[in-house]
GUNU-540962 format. One record per residue: residue in one letter; x, y, z of N, C-alpha, C in turn. Coordinates in Angstrom, 1 decimal, m for minus. Each point is the difference from the previous one (the first is absolute). Layout:
BEGIN
KOLMAR resn     nX     nY     nZ    caX    caY    caZ     cX     cY     cZ
KOLMAR    A      X      Y      Z      X      Y      Z      X      Y      Z
...
This chain:
BEGIN
KOLMAR resn     nX     nY     nZ    caX    caY    caZ     cX     cY     cZ
KOLMAR    W  m13.1   m2.6   19.2   m0.5    0.1   m1.9    1.2   m0.9   m0.5
KOLMAR    G   m0.3   m0.8   m1.0    0.6   m1.3   m0.4    0.6    0.7   m1.5
KOLMAR    W    1.1   m0.1   m0.7    0.7    0.6   m0.8    0.9   m1.2   m0.5
KOLMAR    G    0.0    0.2   m1.8    0.9   m1.0    0.2   m0.7   m0.5   m1.6
KOLMAR    A   m1.4   m0.3   m0.5   m0.9   m0.6   m0.6    0.3    1.0   m1.5
KOLMAR    F    0.2   m0.9   m1.0   m0.7    0.8   m1.4   m1.1    0.8    0.0
KOLMAR    G   m0.3    1.2   m0.5   m1.4    0.3    0.1   m0.6    1.1    1.0
KOLMAR    Q    1.4    0.1    1.2   m0.2    0.8    1.3    0.5    1.3   m0.3
KOLMAR    H   m0.8    1.4    0.8    0.4    1.2   m0.2    0.9    0.0    0.8
KOLMAR    P    1.1    1.0   m0.3    0.8    0.6    1.3   m0.4    0.5    0.7
KOLMAR    P    0.8    0.2    1.5   m1.1    0.6    1.3    0.3    1.6   m0.1
KOLMAR    P   m1.0    0.3    0.4    0.5    1.8    0.4    1.2    0.0    0.5
KOLMAR    F    0.9    1.2   m0.4    0.7    0.1    0.7    0.8    1.5   m0.4
KOLMAR    S    0.3    0.9    1.2    1.2    1.2   m0.5    0.8    0.2    0.7
KOLMAR    A    1.4    0.2   m0.2    1.3    0.3    0.7    0.5    1.4   m0.8
KOLMAR    P    1.1    0.3    1.0    0.7    1.3   m1.0    0.7   m0.6   m0.9
KOLMAR    G    0.2    0.8   m1.2    0.3   m0.5   m1.1   m0.1   m1.3   m0.7
KOLMAR    S   m1.5   m0.1    0.2   m0.2   m1.4   m0.4   m0.7    0.0   m1.1
KOLMAR    A   m1.3    1.0   m0.4   m0.5    0.1   m1.3   m0.9   m0.9   m0.2
KOLMAR    W   m0.1   m1.4    1.0   m0.7   m1.0    0.1   m1.4    0.1   m0.8
KOLMAR    R   m0.8    0.9    0.7   m1.5    0.3   m0.4    0.4    0.8   m1.1
KOLMAR    A    0.5    1.0   m0.4    0.5    1.1   m1.3    0.5   m1.2   m1.0
KOLMAR    G    0.8   m0.7    0.0    0.5   m1.0   m0.5   m0.9   m0.7   m1.0
KOLMAR    I   m0.8   m1.1    0.7   m0.7   m1.2   m0.8   m1.1    0.1   m0.1
KOLMAR    G   m0.6    1.1    1.3   m1.3   m0.1    0.2   m0.7    0.4   m0.9
KOLMAR    P   m0.1    1.5   m0.3   m1.1    0.8   m0.7    0.3   m0.4   m1.8
KOLMAR    F    0.9   m0.5   m0.3    0.5    0.1   m1.5   m0.4   m1.3   m0.6
KOLMAR    C   m1.0   m0.4   m1.4    0.1   m0.9   m0.6    1.6   m0.5   m0.7
KOLMAR    R    1.0   m0.7    1.0    0.7   m0.4   m0.9    0.6   m0.9    1.0
KOLMAR    W    1.1   m0.7   m0.4    0.7   m1.4    0.8    0.7    0.5    0.9
KOLMAR    G    0.6   m0.7    1.1    0.5    0.2    0.9    1.0   m0.9    0.7
KOLMAR    I    1.4    0.7    0.3    0.9   m1.2    0.7    0.5    0.4    1.1
KOLMAR    L    0.0   m0.7    1.3    0.5    0.2    1.4    0.6   m1.3    0.1
KOLMAR    F    1.6    1.2    0.2    1.0   m1.2    0.3    0.9    0.2    1.0
KOLMAR    S    0.0   m0.7    1.1    1.0    0.2    1.2    1.1   m0.4   m0.2
KOLMAR    H    0.9    0.6    1.1    1.4   m0.1    0.4    0.5    0.1    1.3
KOLMAR    P    1.1   m1.1    0.6   m0.1   m0.1    1.4    0.6    1.1    0.7
KOLMAR    R    0.9    0.7   m0.7    0.4    1.3    0.8    1.0    0.9   m1.1
KOLMAR    D   m0.2    1.3    0.0    0.9    1.2   m0.4    1.3   m0.4    0.1
KOLMAR    F    1.1    0.4   m0.5    1.1    0.1   m0.4    1.0   m1.5    0.4
KOLMAR    T   m0.7   m0.8   m0.7    0.6   m1.6   m0.1    0.0   m0.2   m1.2
KOLMAR    P    1.0   m0.8   m0.1    0.7   m0.3   m1.9   m1.2   m0.3   m0.9
KOLMAR    V   m0.3   m1.3    0.3   m1.3   m0.2   m1.0   m1.0    0.4    0.2
KOLMAR    C   m0.8    0.4    0.6   m1.0    1.3   m0.5    0.5    1.3   m0.6
KOLMAR    T    1.2    0.4    0.1    0.3    1.2   m0.5    0.3   m0.3   m1.5
KOLMAR    T    0.6   m1.6   m0.2   m0.1   m0.4   m2.1   m1.7   m0.6   m0.2
KOLMAR    E   m0.9   m0.2    0.7   m0.9    0.2   m0.3   m0.8    1.0   m0.4
KOLMAR    L   m0.5    1.3    1.1   m0.7    1.2   m0.4    1.1    0.5   m1.3
KOLMAR    G    1.3   m0.1   m0.2    0.8    0.3   m0.7   m0.8   m0.6   m1.5
KOLMAR    R   m0.2   m1.4    0.2   m0.3   m0.2   m1.7   m1.4    0.5    0.0
KOLMAR    A   m1.0   m0.2    0.9   m1.1    0.8    0.0   m0.4    1.1   m0.6
KOLMAR    A    1.1    0.8    0.4   m0.5    1.3   m0.4    0.8    0.0   m1.5
KOLMAR    K    1.2   m0.7   m0.1    0.1   m0.2   m1.7   m1.2   m0.4   m0.5
KOLMAR    L   m0.7   m1.2    0.3   m0.9   m0.1   m1.0   m1.7    0.6    0.5
KOLMAR    A    0.1    1.2    0.6   m1.3    1.0    0.4   m0.6    0.2   m1.4
KOLMAR    P    0.9    0.5   m0.8   m0.9    0.1   m1.2   m0.3   m0.4   m1.1
KOLMAR    E    0.4   m1.3    0.4   m1.0   m1.4   m0.6   m1.3   m0.3    0.8
KOLMAR    F    0.1   m0.1    0.9   m1.3   m0.1    0.8   m1.0    1.2    0.1
KOLMAR    S    0.6    1.1    0.0   m0.9    0.9   m0.9   m0.8    0.2   m1.2
KOLMAR    K    0.9   m0.6   m0.6   m0.7   m0.6   m1.6   m1.1   m0.7    0.0
KOLMAR    R   m0.2   m0.8    1.0   m1.0   m0.6    0.3   m1.1    0.4    1.2
KOLMAR    N    0.4    1.1    0.3   m1.1    0.7    0.8   m0.2   m1.0    1.2
KOLMAR    V    1.4   m0.1    0.3    0.1   m0.6    1.7    0.6    0.8    0.7
KOLMAR    K   m0.5    0.2    1.3    0.6    0.7    1.0    0.7   m0.3    1.1
KOLMAR    M    1.2    0.4    0.1    1.1   m0.9    0.8    0.1    0.8    1.5
KOLMAR    I   m0.3   m1.1    1.1    0.0    0.5    1.2    1.1   m0.7    0.8
KOLMAR    A    0.7    0.3    0.8    1.3   m0.7    1.0   m0.3    0.3    1.2
KOLMAR    L    0.3   m1.3    0.8   m0.5    0.3    1.5    1.4   m0.5    0.7
KOLMAR    S    0.3    0.6    1.6    0.7   m0.3    0.7   m0.1    0.5    1.4
KOLMAR    I    0.7   m0.6    0.8   m0.6    0.7    1.3    0.7    0.9    0.6
KOLMAR    D    1.3    0.6   m0.8    0.8    1.3    0.0   m0.8    1.2    0.0
KOLMAR    S    0.3    1.3    0.5   m0.3    1.3    0.1    0.0    0.4   m1.4
KOLMAR    V   m0.9    1.4    0.1   m0.2    0.6   m1.4    1.7    0.4   m0.3
KOLMAR    Q    0.6    0.3    1.3    1.2    1.1   m0.2    1.1   m1.2   m0.6
KOLMAR    D    0.0   m1.0    0.9    0.8   m1.5   m0.8   m0.2   m0.2   m1.8
KOLMAR    H   m1.3   m0.2   m0.3    0.0    0.0   m1.3    0.2    1.0   m0.8
KOLMAR    L   m0.2    0.9    0.2    0.6    1.1   m0.6    1.4    0.0   m0.2
KOLMAR    S    0.7    0.0    1.3    1.7    0.2   m0.2    0.4   m1.4   m0.5
KOLMAR    W   m0.9   m1.2    0.0    0.7   m1.2   m0.4   m0.5   m0.1   m2.1
KOLMAR    C   m0.8    0.7   m0.2   m0.2    0.6   m1.4    0.8    0.0   m0.5
KOLMAR    K    1.0    1.3    0.3    1.4    0.4   m0.2    1.1   m1.1   m0.1
KOLMAR    D    0.1   m1.2    0.7    0.3   m0.8   m0.5   m0.2   m1.0   m1.3
KOLMAR    I   m1.0    0.0    0.3   m0.7   m1.1   m1.5   m0.1    0.9   m1.1
KOLMAR    N    0.4    1.0   m0.4    0.0    1.1   m0.9    1.2   m0.1   m0.4
KOLMAR    A    0.9    0.2    0.9    1.5   m0.3   m0.2    0.6   m1.2   m0.2
KOLMAR    Y   m0.9   m1.2    0.1    0.6   m1.5   m0.4   m0.9    0.0   m1.0
KOLMAR    N   m0.5    0.6   m0.4   m0.7    0.2   m1.7    1.0    0.9   m1.1
KOLMAR    G    1.0    0.6    0.7    0.6    1.2   m0.5   m0.4    1.0   m0.5
KOLMAR    E   m1.3    0.2    1.2   m0.7    1.4   m0.4    0.5    0.9    0.8
KOLMAR    Q   m0.5    1.3   m0.2    0.2    1.1    1.3   m0.5   m0.5    1.3
KOLMAR    P    0.7    0.1    0.8   m1.1   m0.5    1.7   m1.0    0.7    0.3
KOLMAR    A   m0.9    0.0   m0.6   m1.0    0.9    0.4   m0.9   m1.1    1.5
KOLMAR    E   m1.0    0.9    0.4   m1.0   m0.5    1.1   m1.1   m0.3   m0.7
KOLMAR    K    0.1   m0.7   m1.2   m1.6   m0.4   m0.6    0.3   m1.1   m0.7
KOLMAR    L   m1.1   m0.5   m0.1    0.1   m1.1   m1.2   m1.5   m0.1   m0.7
KOLMAR    P    0.5   m1.0   m0.9   m1.4    0.3   m1.0   m1.5   m0.8    0.8
KOLMAR    F    0.1   m0.2    1.2   m1.1   m0.4    0.7    0.1    0.1    1.3
KOLMAR    P   m1.2    0.3    0.6    0.0    0.4    1.4    0.6   m1.4    0.9
KOLMAR    I    0.6    0.4    1.3    0.3   m1.3    0.9   m0.9    0.3    1.7
KOLMAR    I   m1.0   m1.0    0.0   m0.4    0.3    1.3    0.6   m0.5    1.3
KOLMAR    A   m0.2    0.9    0.9    0.8   m0.3    1.1   m0.8   m0.3    1.1
KOLMAR    D   m0.3   m1.1   m0.1   m0.6   m1.1    1.2    0.9   m0.2    1.1
KOLMAR    K    0.3    1.1    0.7    0.9    0.0    1.4   m0.6   m0.9    1.2
KOLMAR    N   m1.3    0.1   m0.1   m1.0   m1.0    1.1   m0.3   m1.1   m0.6
KOLMAR    R    0.5   m0.4   m1.4   m0.4   m1.4   m0.5   m1.1   m0.2    0.1
KOLMAR    E   m1.0    1.2   m0.4   m1.6   m0.4   m0.1   m0.4   m0.4   m1.6
KOLMAR    L    0.7    0.4   m0.9   m0.9   m0.7   m1.0    1.2   m1.5   m0.1
KOLMAR    A    1.0   m0.2    0.0    0.7   m1.1    0.2   m0.6   m0.8    0.9
KOLMAR    V   m0.8   m0.2    0.9   m0.3   m0.8    1.0   m1.4   m0.2   m0.7
KOLMAR    K   m0.8    1.0   m0.5   m1.0   m0.4   m0.8   m0.2   m0.9   m1.4
KOLMAR    L    1.0    0.3   m0.7    0.2   m0.7   m0.8    1.1   m1.3   m0.2
KOLMAR    G    0.5   m0.2    1.4    0.5   m1.2    0.2    1.4   m0.1   m0.9
KOLMAR    M    0.9    1.3    0.0    1.4    0.2   m0.2    1.0   m0.2    0.7
KOLMAR    L   m0.7   m0.4    1.3    1.8    0.1    1.2    0.4   m1.5   m0.2
KOLMAR    D    1.3   m0.3    0.0    0.4   m1.0   m0.4    0.8   m0.5    1.7
KOLMAR    P   m0.3   m0.6    0.7    0.0   m0.9    1.4    1.8    0.0    0.2
KOLMAR    D    0.3   m0.5   m1.2    1.7   m0.7   m0.1    0.8    1.7   m0.1
KOLMAR    E   m0.2    0.8   m0.4    0.7    1.4   m0.2   m0.5    0.9    0.8
KOLMAR    L    0.8    0.2    1.5   m0.4    1.1    1.0    1.4    1.0    0.1
KOLMAR    D   m0.6    1.2    0.6    0.7    1.1    0.1    0.9   m0.1    1.0
KOLMAR    K    0.9    0.9    0.3    0.4    0.3    1.2   m0.7   m0.3    1.6
KOLMAR    D   m0.8    0.5   m0.2   m1.2   m0.2    1.3   m0.8   m1.5   m0.1
KOLMAR    G    0.5   m0.5   m1.1   m0.8   m1.1    0.1   m1.9   m0.3   m0.7
KOLMAR    M    0.0    1.2   m0.7   m1.5    0.3   m0.9    0.4   m0.6   m1.2
KOLMAR    P   m1.0   m0.7   m0.8    0.1   m0.4   m1.3    0.0    0.8   m1.0
KOLMAR    L    0.4   m0.2   m1.2    0.5    0.9   m0.8   m1.1   m0.4   m1.2
KOLMAR    T    0.1    0.8   m1.0   m1.0   m0.1   m0.6    1.1   m1.0   m1.2
KOLMAR    A   m0.9   m1.1   m0.9    0.2   m0.8   m0.5    0.0    0.6   m1.5
KOLMAR    R    1.1   m0.5   m1.1   m0.6    0.3   m1.4   m1.1   m0.4   m0.5
KOLMAR    V   m1.4    0.9   m0.2   m1.3   m0.6   m0.3    0.2    1.0   m1.0
KOLMAR    V   m1.2   m1.2   m1.1   m0.4    1.0   m1.3   m1.4   m0.2    0.1
KOLMAR    F   m0.9    1.1    0.0   m1.3    0.3   m0.5   m0.7    0.5   m1.3
KOLMAR    V   m0.8   m0.5   m0.8   m0.5    0.8   m0.9   m1.2   m0.1   m0.5
KOLMAR    F   m0.4    1.1    0.4   m1.6    0.4    0.1   m0.5    0.5   m1.8
KOLMAR    G   m1.2   m0.6   m0.1   m0.5    0.5   m1.3   m0.7    1.0    0.3
KOLMAR    P   m0.5    0.9   m1.4   m0.9    0.7    0.1   m1.1    0.6    1.2
KOLMAR    D   m0.5   m1.6    0.0   m1.2   m0.2    0.7    0.7    0.2    1.6
KOLMAR    K    1.0    0.4    0.1    0.7    0.0    1.5    0.3   m1.3    0.7
KOLMAR    K   m0.4   m1.4   m0.5    0.2   m1.1    0.4    1.4   m0.3   m0.4
KOLMAR    L    0.2   m1.2    1.2    1.2   m0.7    0.0    0.3   m1.0   m1.5
KOLMAR    K    0.8    0.1   m0.7    0.2   m0.7   m1.3    1.1   m1.1    0.1
KOLMAR    L    1.1    0.6    0.7    1.2   m0.9    0.0    0.9    0.3    1.5
KOLMAR    S    0.8   m1.0    0.8    0.5    0.0    0.9    1.6   m0.6    0.0
KOLMAR    I    0.4    0.4    0.5    1.6   m0.8   m0.2    1.0    0.5    1.3
KOLMAR    L    0.5   m0.9    0.5    0.6    0.3    1.2    1.5   m1.0    0.5
KOLMAR    Y    1.0    1.1   m0.2    1.1   m0.4   m0.1    1.1   m0.1    1.5
KOLMAR    P    0.7   m0.7    0.2    0.6    0.3    1.4    0.8    1.1    0.0
KOLMAR    A    0.8    0.5    1.0    1.0    1.2    0.1    1.2   m0.2   m1.1
KOLMAR    T    0.6   m1.1    0.3    1.0   m0.1   m0.7    0.0   m0.5   m1.3
KOLMAR    T   m0.9    0.1   m1.0   m0.6   m0.1   m1.1   m0.1    1.1   m1.2
KOLMAR    G    0.2    0.7   m0.7   m0.2    1.1   m0.6   m1.0   m0.2   m1.0
KOLMAR    R   m1.4    0.6   m0.2   m0.9    0.0   m1.0    0.5    0.3   m1.7
KOLMAR    N   m0.4   m0.5   m0.7    0.2    0.4   m1.1   m1.4    0.5   m0.5
KOLMAR    F    0.6    1.1   m0.4   m1.1    1.2   m0.2   m0.4    0.2   m1.8
KOLMAR    D    0.7   m0.9   m0.6   m0.2   m0.3   m1.6   m1.1   m1.1    0.1
KOLMAR    E    0.5   m0.7    1.1   m1.3   m1.0   m0.3   m1.4    0.4    0.6
KOLMAR    I    0.1    0.8    1.0   m1.2    0.8    0.5   m0.6    0.4   m0.9
KOLMAR    L    0.9    1.1   m1.4   m0.7    0.4   m1.1   m0.6   m1.1   m0.6
KOLMAR    R    0.3   m0.8    0.1   m0.2   m1.2   m1.2   m1.6   m0.3    0.5
KOLMAR    V    0.1   m0.1    1.2   m1.0   m0.4    0.5   m1.3    0.6    0.2
KOLMAR    V    0.3    1.8    0.0   m0.8    0.7   m0.3   m0.5   m0.2   m1.6
KOLMAR    D    0.9   m0.4   m0.9   m0.6    0.1   m1.1   m1.0   m1.0   m0.5
KOLMAR    S    0.1   m0.9    1.1   m0.9   m1.3   m0.4   m1.5    0.2    0.8
KOLMAR    L    0.3    0.7    1.0   m1.4    0.1    0.9   m1.0    1.0   m0.9
KOLMAR    Q    1.0    1.0   m0.5   m1.1    1.0   m1.1    0.0   m0.7   m0.9
KOLMAR    L    0.4   m0.8   m1.1   m0.2   m0.7   m1.0   m1.3   m0.5    0.4
KOLMAR    T    0.2   m1.4    1.2   m1.2   m1.0    0.2   m0.7    0.7    0.4
KOLMAR    A   m0.2    1.2    0.8   m1.0    0.6    0.3   m0.9    0.6   m0.7
KOLMAR    Y    0.2    0.0   m1.5   m0.8    0.6   m1.1   m0.3   m1.1   m1.3
KOLMAR    K    0.7   m0.8    0.4   m0.1   m0.7   m1.6   m0.5   m1.8    0.6
KOLMAR    K   m0.4   m0.7   m0.4    0.0   m1.4    0.5    0.8   m1.2   m0.5
KOLMAR    V    1.4    0.5    0.6    1.1   m0.9    0.1    0.1    0.1    1.3
KOLMAR    A    1.2   m1.2   m0.1    0.9    0.3    1.4    1.7   m0.1   m1.0
KOLMAR    T    1.2    0.3    0.8    1.1   m0.1   m0.3    0.7   m1.2    0.6
KOLMAR    P    0.8   m0.2   m1.2    0.6   m1.6    0.7    1.4   m0.2    0.5
KOLMAR    V    0.9   m0.9    0.4    1.2   m0.1    0.8    0.8    1.2   m0.7
KOLMAR    D    0.9    1.0    0.3    1.2    0.7   m0.4   m0.6    0.7   m1.1
KOLMAR    W   m1.6    0.6    0.0   m0.5    1.0   m1.2    0.6    1.2    0.1
KOLMAR    K    0.3    0.7   m0.7    0.4    1.1   m0.4   m1.2    0.9   m0.8
KOLMAR    P    0.1    1.2    0.1   m0.9    1.1   m0.6    0.5   m0.4   m1.6
KOLMAR    G   m0.8   m0.4   m0.8    0.0   m0.4   m1.6   m0.2   m1.5   m0.1
KOLMAR    D    0.5   m0.6    0.7   m0.3   m1.6   m0.1   m1.4   m0.4   m0.5
KOLMAR    S    0.1   m1.3    0.1   m1.7   m0.2   m0.6   m0.5   m0.4    1.8
KOLMAR    V   m1.1    0.2    0.1   m0.7   m0.4    1.3   m0.9   m1.1   m0.2
KOLMAR    M   m0.8   m0.5    0.9   m0.8   m1.2   m0.1   m1.5    0.3    0.0
KOLMAR    V   m1.0   m0.3   m0.3   m1.3   m0.1   m0.3   m0.3   m0.4    1.7
KOLMAR    V   m1.1    0.0    0.6   m0.4   m0.1    1.6   m0.7   m0.9   m0.5
KOLMAR    P    0.0   m1.2    0.8   m0.8   m1.5   m0.2   m1.2    0.5   m0.2
KOLMAR    T   m0.8    1.1    0.7   m1.5    0.3    0.4   m0.6    0.4   m1.8
KOLMAR    L    0.9    0.1   m0.5   m0.6    0.8   m1.2   m0.2   m1.1   m1.4
KOLMAR    P   m1.1   m0.4   m0.4   m0.2   m0.5   m1.2    0.5    0.1   m1.3
KOLMAR    D    0.7   m1.3   m0.7    0.4    0.4   m1.0   m0.6    1.2   m1.1
KOLMAR    E   m1.0   m0.6   m0.2   m1.0    1.1   m1.3    0.3    1.5    0.8
KOLMAR    E   m0.2    0.1    1.5    0.5    1.5    0.3    1.0    0.6   m0.1
KOLMAR    A    1.2   m1.1    0.5    1.1    0.5   m0.2    0.5    0.6   m1.5
KOLMAR    K   m0.8   m0.8   m1.0    0.5    0.2   m1.2   m0.6    1.5   m0.6
KOLMAR    K   m0.6    0.4    0.5   m0.6    1.0   m0.2    0.5    1.1    0.6
KOLMAR    L    0.6   m0.1    1.4    0.6    1.0    0.7    1.5    0.1   m0.5
KOLMAR    F    0.7   m0.9   m0.4    1.1    0.1   m0.2    0.7   m0.3   m1.5
KOLMAR    P   m0.5    1.0   m0.7   m0.4   m0.4   m1.5    1.8   m0.3   m0.6
KOLMAR    K    0.9    0.4    0.6    1.3   m0.4   m0.4    0.3   m1.6    0.0
KOLMAR    G   m0.9   m0.5    0.5    0.5   m1.8   m0.1    0.1   m0.6    1.7
KOLMAR    I   m0.6   m1.5   m0.3    0.4   m0.6    0.8    0.5   m1.0    0.1
KOLMAR    F    1.6   m0.4    0.8    0.5   m1.2   m0.1    0.0   m1.0    1.1
KOLMAR    T   m0.6   m1.1   m0.5   m0.2   m0.8    1.4    1.2   m1.5   m0.3
KOLMAR    K    0.6    0.2    1.3    0.8   m1.6    0.2   m0.4   m0.7    0.0
KOLMAR    E    0.3   m1.0   m1.0   m0.2   m1.3    0.5    0.3   m0.9    0.8
KOLMAR    L   m0.4   m0.7    0.8    0.3   m0.9    1.5   m0.7   m1.3   m0.1
KOLMAR    P    1.1   m0.8    1.0   m0.7   m1.4    0.0   m1.3   m0.3    0.5
KOLMAR    S   m0.7    0.6    1.1   m1.2    0.1    0.2   m0.7    0.3   m0.5
KOLMAR    G   m0.1    0.8   m1.5   m0.6   m0.1   m1.2   m1.0    1.6    0.5
KOLMAR    K    0.3    0.6    1.4   m0.9    1.1    0.3    0.9    1.6   m0.5
KOLMAR    K   m0.9    0.6   m0.8    0.2    1.1   m0.7   m0.1    1.1    1.0
KOLMAR    Y    1.1    0.0    0.9   m0.2    1.3    1.4    1.4    0.9   m0.5
KOLMAR    L    0.8   m0.6   m0.4    1.7    0.8   m0.8   m0.5    0.9   m0.9
KOLMAR    R   m0.9    1.1    0.1   m0.5    0.8   m1.2    0.7    1.6    0.3
KOLMAR    Y    0.6    0.5   m1.2    0.9    1.0   m0.1   m0.1    0.7   m0.9
KOLMAR    T    0.0    1.5    0.3   m0.4    1.1   m1.0    1.0    0.8   m0.2
KOLMAR    P    0.2    0.7   m1.2    0.8    1.4    0.4   m0.5    0.9    0.9
KOLMAR    Q    0.8    0.9    1.1   m0.2    0.6    0.8   m1.0    1.1   m0.7
KOLMAR    P   m1.2    0.2    0.4   m0.9    0.9   m0.4    0.3    1.4    0.2
KOLMAR    E   m0.3    1.2   m0.9    0.3    1.2    0.4   m0.5    0.6    1.3
């Protein structure tokens, strides 16, 4: 079973405490699956703490969040207390999203999440810092891979979701360093006349030495 190309569906999977099928499967919503190397580790604690803080923002965007590591359900529950305490909150055994207990590495292997350079005490590979974003059609829209030593930027992941959702429904693309509310770019395949009808707020074309009119900007559509 090959995995990793855009447009693929996630594999079937079930595990204790996972909500994998129940999370992304039956609902017409966006989904994020993000793995971390191990519970009770420093970088992972800061990451899931930030993810928990941003959970309301992901929820506003109709995004279901699911985390994953190769630890047990009991470890996840106990670690949640540390994560909540790190966030300055009551040390409850709960986060705003489920954590898959992929103790046998079944899903991690299927999705290519294991890092061969990061091993546990038994010499088994740990999960890398992977992010997969799935669309309402349950197909892969984005993947990001970080090493164990580099924590992810969940504000950037939220920005990427904003771009994915906007460009999924509008014939635009988001330029470098784009943020919600900034101008966007008209996709090159859209003829000028059709673009003028679709974007009544106007289109600005940047003049270039080549004389080609491909840098077309428009205010972000609603």
